[in-house]
C-alpha positions as CSV (number, residue, x, y, z in Angstrom):
1,M,52.8,3.2,-65.7
2,N,54.7,3.7,-63.1
3,K,56.2,0.7,-61.3
4,R,54.2,2.2,-57.8
5,K,51.1,2.1,-60.0
6,V,51.4,-1.2,-61.2
7,A,51.9,-2.2,-57.5
8,L,48.6,-0.7,-56.0
9,I,46.5,-2.5,-59.0
10,I,48.3,-5.8,-58.1
11,F,47.7,-5.1,-54.6
12,F,43.9,-4.0,-55.0
13,A,43.6,-7.1,-57.1
14,S,44.5,-9.4,-54.5
15,L,42.6,-8.3,-51.9
16,A,39.1,-8.3,-53.9
17,A,40.0,-11.7,-54.7
18,F,40.7,-12.5,-51.0
19,L,37.2,-11.2,-50.4
20,L,35.4,-13.0,-52.9
21,V,36.7,-16.4,-51.9
22,Y,36.1,-15.6,-47.9
23,L,32.5,-14.7,-48.5
24,L,32.4,-17.6,-50.9
25,F,33.3,-19.7,-47.9
26,L,31.0,-18.4,-45.3
27,R,28.4,-19.1,-47.9
28,G,29.2,-22.5,-47.9
29,N,29.7,-22.7,-44.4
30,K,25.9,-20.8,-43.6
31,T,24.5,-23.5,-46.1
32,E,25.8,-26.8,-44.4
33,S,25.0,-25.2,-41.1
34,V,21.3,-24.7,-42.3
35,V,21.5,-28.3,-43.9
36,Q,22.4,-29.2,-40.4
37,E,20.3,-27.8,-38.7
38,E,17.0,-29.0,-40.9
39,P,14.2,-29.7,-38.5
40,A,13.0,-33.5,-37.8
41,P,9.3,-34.6,-39.8
42,A,6.5,-33.2,-37.2
43,E,5.3,-36.9,-37.2
44,N,8.8,-37.5,-34.9
45,I,8.4,-34.9,-32.6
46,I,7.1,-36.2,-29.4
47,Q,4.4,-33.1,-28.3
48,A,4.3,-32.7,-24.5
49,P,0.8,-32.9,-23.0
50,P,-0.5,-29.1,-22.7
51,L,-0.9,-27.8,-19.2
52,V,-4.5,-26.5,-19.1
53,T,-5.7,-23.6,-16.3
54,Q,-9.3,-23.7,-14.5
55,K,-9.5,-21.1,-12.4
56,I,-11.7,-20.5,-9.3
57,I,-13.2,-17.3,-7.7
58,I,-13.2,-17.8,-3.8
59,S,-16.3,-17.4,-2.5
60,P,-16.9,-16.3,1.4
61,G,-16.9,-18.7,3.8
62,K,-15.2,-21.3,1.5
63,T,-12.1,-23.5,2.6
64,I,-9.1,-25.2,1.1
65,T,-10.5,-28.5,1.6
66,D,-14.0,-27.8,0.1
67,L,-12.5,-26.4,-2.9
68,L,-10.0,-29.3,-3.4
69,T,-12.5,-31.8,-2.9
70,A,-15.0,-30.5,-4.9
71,Q,-12.0,-31.5,-7.4
72,G,-11.5,-34.8,-6.4
73,F,-9.2,-34.4,-4.1
74,S,-9.6,-36.8,-0.6
75,R,-9.5,-34.7,2.5
76,A,-6.2,-36.7,3.3
77,R,-4.6,-35.4,0.4
78,V,-5.4,-31.5,1.3
79,L,-4.9,-32.1,4.8
80,E,-1.1,-33.1,3.7
81,I,-1.0,-30.3,0.6
82,R,-1.7,-27.7,3.9
83,E,0.8,-29.0,6.6
84,S,3.7,-29.5,3.8
85,I,3.5,-25.8,2.6
86,K,2.8,-24.5,6.0
87,N,5.6,-22.5,6.4
88,I,5.1,-21.0,3.3
89,Y,1.4,-19.9,3.8
90,D,-1.4,-21.2,5.6
91,L,-4.4,-22.3,3.6
92,A,-6.1,-22.0,6.0
93,R,-6.5,-18.5,5.3
94,L,-7.8,-18.1,2.1
95,P,-8.4,-14.5,0.7
96,A,-12.5,-14.3,-0.4
97,G,-12.9,-12.7,-3.6
98,K,-9.1,-13.6,-5.2
99,E,-8.6,-16.6,-7.8
100,L,-7.2,-20.1,-7.1
101,R,-5.9,-21.8,-10.2
102,L,-5.3,-25.8,-11.0
103,L,-3.2,-26.4,-12.9
104,R,-3.4,-29.4,-15.2
105,K,-2.2,-32.3,-16.9
106,E,-3.6,-35.0,-18.3
107,D,-6.7,-34.6,-16.4
108,Q,-4.0,-34.5,-13.0
109,V,-3.7,-31.5,-11.1
110,V,0.1,-30.7,-10.9
111,G,0.4,-26.9,-9.2
112,L,-1.8,-24.9,-7.8
113,Q,-1.8,-20.5,-7.3
114,L,-3.4,-18.4,-5.2
115,D,-3.5,-14.5,-5.6
116,L,-2.9,-13.3,-2.3
117,A,-2.3,-9.9,-3.6
118,P,-2.5,-7.8,-6.9
119,E,1.2,-8.4,-7.1
120,R,2.0,-11.5,-5.5
121,Y,0.8,-14.9,-5.5
122,L,1.5,-18.8,-4.0
123,D,3.0,-21.4,-6.3
124,V,2.4,-24.4,-5.4
125,D,3.9,-27.9,-7.1
126,L,2.2,-31.3,-5.9
127,T,4.5,-32.9,-8.3
128,S,6.8,-32.9,-5.5
129,S,7.1,-35.1,-2.4
130,P,6.9,-33.6,-0.3
131,V,4.7,-31.0,-1.6
132,K,6.7,-27.4,-1.6
133,A,5.5,-24.0,-2.5
134,H,7.1,-20.8,-2.8
135,L,5.8,-16.8,-3.1
136,N,6.1,-15.6,-6.9
137,Y,5.8,-11.9,-7.4
138,Y,4.1,-10.4,-10.9
139,P,6.1,-8.3,-13.4
140,V,5.0,-4.7,-12.0
141,E,5.6,-2.1,-14.4
142,K,5.5,1.8,-12.7
143,K,4.8,5.0,-14.0
144,L,5.5,8.2,-12.2
145,V,2.9,10.7,-11.9
146,L,2.0,14.2,-10.7
147,V,-1.5,14.4,-9.7
148,E,-2.9,18.4,-9.2
149,G,-6.2,18.8,-7.3
150,E,-8.4,22.0,-5.9
151,I,-10.8,20.8,-3.2
152,E,-14.6,21.9,-3.6
153,D,-16.4,19.7,-0.9
154,S,-14.0,16.3,0.3
155,L,-10.4,15.2,-0.3
156,I,-11.7,12.3,-2.0
157,A,-13.5,13.6,-4.4
158,A,-11.0,16.2,-5.2
159,V,-8.9,13.2,-5.4
160,N,-11.5,11.3,-8.1
161,R,-11.6,14.3,-10.1
162,C,-8.0,13.9,-10.9
163,G,-8.8,10.2,-12.4
164,E,-7.1,9.0,-9.2
165,Q,-8.4,6.4,-6.0
166,D,-10.2,6.9,-2.9
167,M,-6.5,5.2,-1.6
168,L,-4.7,8.3,-2.6
169,A,-6.3,11.0,-0.7
170,L,-6.4,8.9,2.5
171,M,-2.5,8.5,1.9
172,L,-2.4,12.5,1.4
173,A,-4.8,12.7,4.5
174,D,-2.1,10.4,6.7
175,I,0.7,12.5,5.8
176,F,-0.7,16.0,6.7
177,G,-2.8,14.5,9.6
178,W,-0.5,16.0,11.7
179,D,-1.0,19.6,10.8
180,I,-4.7,19.0,8.8
181,D,-7.9,17.9,10.7
182,F,-9.6,16.9,7.5
183,Y,-13.1,17.1,9.1
184,V,-12.9,20.6,10.2
185,D,-10.2,22.5,8.8
186,L,-10.8,21.7,5.4
187,R,-11.8,25.0,3.0
188,K,-13.2,25.0,-0.8
189,G,-10.6,26.3,-2.8
190,D,-7.4,25.0,-1.0
191,R,-5.4,23.2,-3.5
192,F,-2.9,19.9,-3.6
193,K,0.0,18.9,-5.6
194,L,1.4,15.3,-5.5
195,L,4.4,12.8,-6.7
196,V,3.1,9.3,-6.7
197,E,4.5,6.1,-8.7
198,K,1.6,4.1,-9.7
199,K,1.6,0.6,-9.8
200,Y,0.9,-1.6,-12.7
201,V,0.2,-5.4,-13.2
202,N,-0.5,-7.0,-16.9
203,G,-1.6,-3.3,-18.4
204,Q,-4.0,-2.7,-14.9
205,F,-3.2,-0.5,-12.4
206,V,-2.8,-2.2,-8.8
207,S,-1.8,0.3,-6.3
208,Y,0.2,3.3,-4.9
209,S,3.8,3.4,-4.1
210,P,4.2,5.5,-1.2
211,I,3.6,8.9,-1.8
212,I,7.1,10.5,-2.9
213,A,6.7,14.3,-2.2
214,A,3.1,16.5,-1.5
215,Y,1.8,20.4,-1.3
216,F,-0.7,21.3,0.2
217,I,-2.9,24.7,0.5
218,N,-4.9,24.9,3.4
219,K,-6.7,28.3,4.8
220,G,-3.8,29.6,2.7
221,Q,-1.0,28.1,5.1
222,F,1.5,26.3,3.0
223,F,2.5,22.4,4.0
224,E,4.9,20.5,2.4
225,A,6.4,16.8,2.7
226,F,9.1,14.9,1.3
227,R,9.7,11.3,1.9
228,F,13.5,10.0,3.2
229,E,14.5,6.4,3.2
230,Y,16.7,5.5,5.7
231,P,19.5,3.8,4.3
232,Q,19.8,0.2,5.0
233,S,16.4,0.2,6.1
234,N,12.5,-0.2,5.5
235,R,11.7,2.8,7.7
236,F,11.0,6.0,6.0
237,D,9.1,9.2,7.3
238,Y,8.2,12.7,5.8
239,F,10.0,15.7,6.3
240,D,9.3,19.7,5.2
241,A,12.2,21.0,2.9
242,R,14.4,21.8,6.2
243,G,14.5,18.5,7.2
244,N,11.9,19.0,10.0
245,S,9.1,16.5,10.8
246,L,5.6,16.5,10.3
247,R,4.7,14.4,12.7
248,R,3.9,15.2,15.7
249,E,3.1,13.6,19.4
250,F,-0.5,13.2,18.1
251,L,-2.6,12.9,15.1
252,K,-5.4,15.2,15.0
253,S,-7.9,12.9,14.6
254,P,-8.9,9.6,15.4
255,L,-10.4,9.1,12.4
256,R,-9.8,9.4,8.4
257,Y,-12.9,10.5,7.8
258,G,-16.2,11.8,9.7
259,R,-18.3,14.6,10.7
260,I,-17.8,16.2,14.1
261,T,-21.3,16.8,15.4
262,S,-20.2,17.8,18.6
263,R,-17.0,19.5,20.1
264,F,-14.9,19.9,23.6
265,S,-17.4,22.1,26.0
266,L,-17.7,22.5,29.5
267,S,-21.9,22.5,29.6
268,R,-23.5,20.8,27.0
269,L,-27.3,19.5,26.9
270,H,-26.9,15.4,27.1
271,P,-28.7,14.4,24.1
272,I,-30.0,11.2,26.3
273,R,-30.2,12.7,29.9
274,K,-31.6,16.2,28.9
275,I,-29.3,17.8,31.3
276,Y,-26.4,20.2,30.5
277,R,-22.9,18.7,31.8
278,P,-19.5,18.4,30.2
279,H,-18.6,17.3,27.5
280,Y,-14.9,16.5,27.6
281,G,-14.7,15.3,23.8
282,V,-14.9,15.5,19.9
283,D,-17.8,13.0,18.3
284,Y,-17.2,12.3,15.3
285,A,-20.0,10.9,13.1
286,A,-19.3,7.9,11.1
287,P,-21.0,4.9,9.5
288,V,-20.7,1.6,11.9
289,G,-17.5,-0.4,11.3
290,T,-15.2,2.6,10.3
291,P,-11.9,2.3,11.5
292,V,-10.5,4.2,14.3
293,Q,-7.1,4.9,15.0
294,A,-4.6,5.6,17.8
295,T,-3.9,9.0,17.7
296,A,-0.2,8.2,19.3
297,A,2.3,5.7,20.3
298,G,1.1,3.8,23.8
299,V,-0.1,1.3,25.7
300,V,-3.6,0.2,26.2
301,T,-4.9,0.9,30.0
302,Y,-8.6,-0.6,29.4
303,A,-10.5,-1.9,27.1
304,G,-14.3,-3.9,27.9
305,W,-17.6,-1.9,28.6
306,N,-18.0,0.9,30.5
307,G,-21.2,1.8,31.2
308,G,-22.7,4.9,29.4
309,A,-19.9,5.0,27.7
310,G,-20.2,1.7,26.0
311,Q,-17.3,-0.8,24.2
312,M,-14.3,1.8,25.4
313,I,-10.5,2.2,25.0
314,K,-7.6,4.0,26.9
315,I,-4.4,4.6,25.9
316,R,-1.6,5.6,28.0
317,H,1.3,7.7,26.2
318,N,4.2,9.7,26.7
319,N,4.5,13.0,29.0
320,A,1.7,12.7,31.2
321,Y,-1.3,12.1,28.1
322,E,-4.0,9.6,28.2
323,T,-6.4,9.2,25.0
324,M,-10.2,8.0,25.1
325,Y,-12.2,6.1,22.6
326,L,-15.9,5.7,23.2
327,H,-19.0,4.2,22.0
328,L,-17.1,1.5,19.5
329,R,-18.7,-1.7,18.1
330,G,-15.5,-3.8,18.9
331,F,-11.8,-3.9,19.1
332,A,-9.5,-4.8,16.3
333,P,-7.3,-7.9,16.5
334,G,-4.5,-7.8,19.5
335,I,-6.0,-5.1,21.1
336,R,-6.5,-5.7,24.9
337,V,-4.9,-4.1,28.4
338,G,-0.9,-4.2,28.0
339,A,-0.9,-4.6,24.3
340,R,1.3,-1.8,22.5
341,V,0.0,0.5,19.9
342,Q,1.0,2.7,16.6
343,G,0.1,5.8,16.1
344,G,-1.9,5.7,13.1
345,Q,-2.6,2.1,13.7
346,V,-6.4,0.7,13.9
347,I,-7.6,-0.3,17.4
348,G,-11.5,-0.4,17.1
349,Y,-14.8,0.5,15.1
350,V,-16.9,2.8,15.1
351,G,-20.6,1.9,16.8
352,S,-23.3,3.0,18.8
353,T,-22.9,0.9,22.3
354,G,-23.9,2.6,25.8
355,E,-25.3,6.1,26.0
356,S,-25.3,6.8,22.1
357,T,-28.0,8.3,19.8
358,G,-26.2,7.1,16.8
359,P,-22.5,5.8,15.1
360,H,-20.4,7.8,16.3
361,L,-17.1,8.0,18.0
362,D,-16.4,10.1,21.0
363,Y,-12.9,11.3,21.6
364,R,-11.1,12.4,24.5
365,I,-7.2,13.4,25.7
366,L,-6.0,13.8,29.0
367,F,-3.4,15.7,29.6
368,H,-2.3,15.5,33.5
369,G,-5.3,13.8,34.4
370,R,-7.0,17.1,33.3
371,Y,-8.9,17.0,29.9
372,V,-7.8,19.2,27.6
373,N,-9.4,20.3,24.1
374,P,-8.3,17.9,21.1
375,L,-9.0,20.6,18.5
376,S,-7.1,23.4,20.1
377,W,-4.2,21.6,22.3
378,K,-1.1,22.1,20.7
379,F,1.4,19.3,20.6
380,Q,5.0,19.2,20.2
381,P,6.9,18.5,16.9
382,A,9.1,14.9,16.7
383,E,12.9,15.0,16.3
384,P,14.1,16.6,13.0
385,L,16.3,14.2,10.4
386,S,19.6,13.7,12.2
387,A,22.3,15.3,10.5
388,E,24.2,12.3,9.1
389,F,21.3,12.1,6.5
390,R,20.7,15.6,5.5
391,P,23.3,15.9,2.8
392,E,21.5,13.6,0.6
393,F,18.0,14.3,2.0
394,V,18.7,17.8,1.0
395,R,20.2,16.4,-3.2
396,R,16.6,14.4,-2.9
397,V,14.4,17.4,-2.6
398,Q,16.2,19.6,-4.9
399,M,15.7,16.5,-7.5
400,I,12.0,16.3,-6.8
401,K,11.4,20.2,-6.7
402,W,12.5,19.8,-10.4
403,L,10.3,17.1,-11.1
404,M,7.1,18.9,-9.5
405,N,7.9,22.2,-11.2
406,H,7.9,20.4,-14.8
407,P,5.1,18.5,-15.1
408,L,5.5,18.0,-18.4
409,W,8.8,15.9,-18.2
410,V,7.0,14.3,-15.5
411,L,4.2,12.9,-17.7
412,N,6.4,11.9,-20.2
413,F,8.8,9.7,-18.0
């Protein structure tokens, strides 16, 4: 056997011996570690008192004083709690139907939790002095989904057939409400496709994020919308693929859903007076209490009773436009003369006040003081997306179009 082979044998034998000693050393240390970390006998461990949660569903009309005094709190203590956390949340505004949780430890209430929204709750620490509170958010899981349907009767029914909620239909109507009047323009066979994130808390669906993109085919005409979020801002808007805004000067309807019962006419038989006279608006039949939205941004110039028009709101807009909303049941909070409103903002509620034969809204538009037909008047579009945002917008549109054209990929996202 030559010297090279002998050297190799000695080297590998030494290496094996070293590894064996090293492993035995590790094993010995591991055994010592286990012995050192052996838990103490169970009888020597002091268990912390368990935290017990008592759940209360808030009934309409109940106050925080009603609920807490029934659990043994004094009125003075309830007032102290309210005042201490008022800058975080005013407990005078209890949301009916939500859950209030009392956290108890050894028969003492040490905390309160109040659900404010599906994703958010108020957490109150009663052990600190003064009482402290902060807003917490439940972990939210988001799922990207592609929803596609066809109109048979109404948009809501079509969205429901896809297994989705009414709210998604209203969101879709808001996006295309500048171009499509969902009371008069909708046709059987119209189609839609939209990309949206659904939010889940503890495995339960709670809400939708704003729609990412949508297509709508109405009477053979193709409409598209892509959401763009402005950098370093919470604002977003919808544009077509070329960057043109979907907004117009005015929404096509002051109601999200309803039924037109009377149109603009220069000679119509008045249902109460039984004489022929002009009807300068469009009547939308809807249940009492249906929200009425301003069709454009402006300033309220009238909000009150106006004879046969009943409760009425009048708004002055840019470019010599005015709108009128007649026969209302009442006004939304903050609506008064001088108040500024935004397009799509709820300003009042459908009623049957004044000369009215049933619940409906009479909606009118004036241009330079002259009544115009709300259903046929052509409004100017808003400004397109500015040039500085175009490159980012184009990249987003390309990616979104790819997603919408590959539904199987989206469903497995």
